[in-house]
N, C-alpha and C positions, 0 to 999 in steps of 0.2 A: 503493500500500500504506499510505500514511500513515494513522494511526489504526488500524492492524491490530489485531485482537484478540490479547492475550497469552494462550497456552495453557500450563498446567503440564504437565510430562513427567516420567515415571519409568522407570527401567530397572534390572533386576537383572543384574549383570555380576560374575563372579568372587566371588560371595558377598557383594558390596557393592551397597547400593541407591544409585543415582545419581539425582539430580534435575536438572531443567533447564526451560527456557522455549523456546517457539517462537512464530513469527510468520509470517504469509503463507500463501499457498494450498499445501498439501502437494504439488500437482502442479507447483509452481514449481522453479525451478533449485536444487539443494541447496546450502546454505552452512552449515558447521559453524563456531561461534564459541567461542573459548576465552578466559576471563577472566584478569586479573592476579592478583598476589599478594594474599591476604586479601580479594579481591572475590568475585563470584559471577556467575551468569547475567544478573542484573538489570543488570550493566555494559552491556549491550547494549539496554536498554529504550528508549532515545531513538534510537539509530542503526538498530536492525533494521527497525522500521516504515518507514523512509524507503528501504530497499533493495527498490525496485520489481522485481517479477519474480522474487524470490528466496523460497525457503523457508528461514528462518533458524532454526536449532536451536543453542541456547547451553547449555553444560553448567555446573553446579556441579561443579567439580572436586573429588575427594575431599578430605574435610577442610574444605571451604568450603560456604557456604550451607546448603541442605538435604540435601546428599549426606552419606553415612555418613564417619565417620572410619575410618582404618585401624586395624588391631589394634595393641597395644602393642608387638609385636615388628616390625612393618613400618616403612618409611621413607618420606619424602616427596622422594625424589630427582626431578628433573624427568623422568626417564624412567619413573618408576613408574606415571605416568598413562597411558602408551601402550597397555597392553592393555586398560584400560577404555574408552579412546576407541575402540579397534578394535572393542570388543564393542558399544557403542553404535551405531557405524556399520553394523555387521552387522545389528543389530536394526532399524534404520531402513531396512536393504535398499539403502544407498548404495554402490554398487560404485565410483563416482567422484563427486567434489563439489569444490567450492572450500572454502578453509580460511581463516579469519580470527582472528587472535590479538592481544591486547593485553598488553604487558609480559611477565610470567612466561608468560602464555598464548601470546605470540608466539614465545618461546623454545621452549616445548613444541611449538608449531606447526612451527617449524623443524626440530626433531628428527623429528617425525612425517613431514612431507613428505620429509625426505631418507632416511627409512627405508622409506616406502611411496610412492615418486613416482609410481608407476603409478595411484594412486587419487586424487591431488590434481591437479586441473585447473589451478587458479590459487591463488596463496598471496598473502595481504594480512597484513602485519605492522605493528602500531601501536606504535611507539616503543620497539622492542626487536628483537633479531635472534638473538644466542647469548649465553650467560652470559659474565661476565667470566672470562678463563682464569686458572688457577692453575698455577704452575710445577711441574714433576714432583718437584723437591726439597722442595716444600712438602707432599707427600702425607701424611706422619705427622703434621705440625702440624694439618693439615686434618681428618684422621681423629679426633685426639685431641679436637679441639674439638666435633665432632659427638657423640662419646660422652658428654662432659661436659654439653653442651646437652640431650641427650636425658634423662639422668638427672635433670636439673633440671626439665625441662618437663613430664615425666610426672607430677611432684609438684605442678605449678602450677595454682593455681585460676583460672578465667578471671574477668575484671573484671566487678564488678556495678554496674549503673546504676540509679538511681532511675526513670528514664524513658526511653522511646525517643528523646525530644529530646536528653536528655543525651548519648546514644550518638552521635547525629547530630552533635552539636557537635564531638566528637572528630575526625571526618573534615572537617568544615567548616574546622577550625583548620588542617589540613594542606592547604588550598587547593581543596577540592571545592566547587562550587556546591551551595547547600542542597538543591535538588530532586534533584540527582545523589547527594548523600551520603544522602539519605533512602532512595532507591531501594535503594542498596547495604546500608545499615545494617539495614533492616527484614528483609531476607532473610537476614541473618547474625546475627540476634538470636532468643533464645527467652526466654519467661517463666520465672521462677524465684522461690523465696521472697525477698522483699526488692526485687524488681523485675525487671530483665532482665540477661541475660549472652550473651556471644558462642557461637554454635554452632561458630565457627571453632576448629580444632584447635590448641593452643598450640604444638605441635611444628613447626608450619610457620614458626615464628619461629627455629627452631635452625638451626645451621650444616649444610651438605650433608656427607655423609661423604666423597664424591668430588666433585671438579670437573674440568670438561673442561680439557684444555691447549689451547694456542694451535693446535698441529697437528690436534687432534680437532675443534676448532671449524672450522678450515679444511676438514676433510673434510665436516663437515655442509654448509657453505656450497657447496662445489663440487658436492654431490649434489643441490642444488635446481634441477633441470633445467626446472621449469615456469615459465611466466611469473611474476614476483614483483613486488609492489608494497610499498615500505617508506615509511611515512609517519612523519616524526619531528616532535616538538614544538618549536616556537621557543623555549618557556620549559621545555624538559625538562632532563634530567640533563647533567652535565658531559661524559658520555661519548659525546654525540651525535656529534662529529666522528669518533671512532673508528669507531662503528656504521656510519656512512655510508661511511667509507673501505673498511672490511672488506666491506661489501656490494658496493661497486663493483668491488673487486679479485677477488672469488671468484665471485659470482652471474652466471651468464652471461646470463640474460634478465631484466633489472632495470629497474624503473621506480621513481623516487625523488622525494619532495616533501616539503618542510617545511611544516607546518601551524600556524596561529596558535593559542596557547593552551598550557596546561600539559600534564602527562603523561596526564591524562583528558580529552584534547581531543575525543574521541568522545562525551563526555558534557557538553560545554560549549556555548557560545553558537555555535559554528561547526560544529555537528553536521550541519546540512544540506549545507554545502559538503563536508564530509567524506564524507557518503553519496554525493553526486554524483561525488566523485573516485573512490570505490571502485566504484560501478556502472559508471562509464566504462571502468575498468580491466578489471573482470570481463567486460565486453562488447567488449573489444578496441578501446576508443576512447581509447588513452592520448594525452594531449596535455601530457605532464609530462617532466621530465628524465629521459632514458632512457640506460642504458649502451650 
C-alpha cells in the first residue's frame, strides 16, 4: 500500500460537516484513525500508506482541520466527539473495525472503545491512554476555569501569518520535522486578508469543564476488553511511566512497546518501523512486551 492515493472525505453528522482523508482499498480491513490535539487527519499521511491490507479513514475531529467548529454554546469535552465518530462509522457501514488514536485522539479512542467494545476489534494507542485525572474536590475550580476560558476564547482572534511557511515554522520550533509540520499546518490553515490564519477553533485551547477522576479512568481502562497496543515515545512526556503502569495494571489484553522519537513518532524517521509494529499487532503477530 506504500504510495497509496490520499482521498478526501466528507460526512454530515448531527448538523456538522466533518472532513477526513482515507488511504487504501475500500475493501481492505477497516481502520479508523483519530488525531491529536490541534492536529488533523494529515497526522496519518505518512503512516497510513504503510499499513498494508487496511482501509484507513482518518477524521478531522470537530474544530480541527477542515471540519466544522461547534456552535458557540457547545463544548469540546473529549466525549463530545463520540456521537460524531459513531455517525461517521455508521455512514461508512463499519459494524466492526480497528481503532488507532494519537495523543488526544488516543484518549478519545479509549473512551469510544470502552463505551462500544463490541465494535472495536483491536485498539492501537500512540503515546496516550486516558486524561490526567483531577480529584473530585477540584471540581468547582476546574469548572470556573472552563467558564472563564470560554468567555475569553470566544472573543479571541486567531493568529495571522504572512505565509504558510511562517505558520509551519511554529510547529517546527516545537520539535516536528519540517515535512510533518507542513502536512499538518496546510490542512489547519485558511487564506484571509493579510495572509493566513488557523481554521482550528480557539476554544480547543481552553480548560475542560469536567475532568475524569482516577476511578473513572480506571473504569475506562478495565472496559477495554479488546486486544490493545500501547506505543510510547522514548522522548515523550514526563508522564510516560504513569501511562505504562496504568495500562499494565488495568488493561487485560495489552501489548506495550516504547518507540524511538518524540510525541509525533508516527510522523518521524521511524514511521516504517511504527507501521510494521502496528500491522503485526493488528494481524495477531505480537512480538513485543505483553501483559
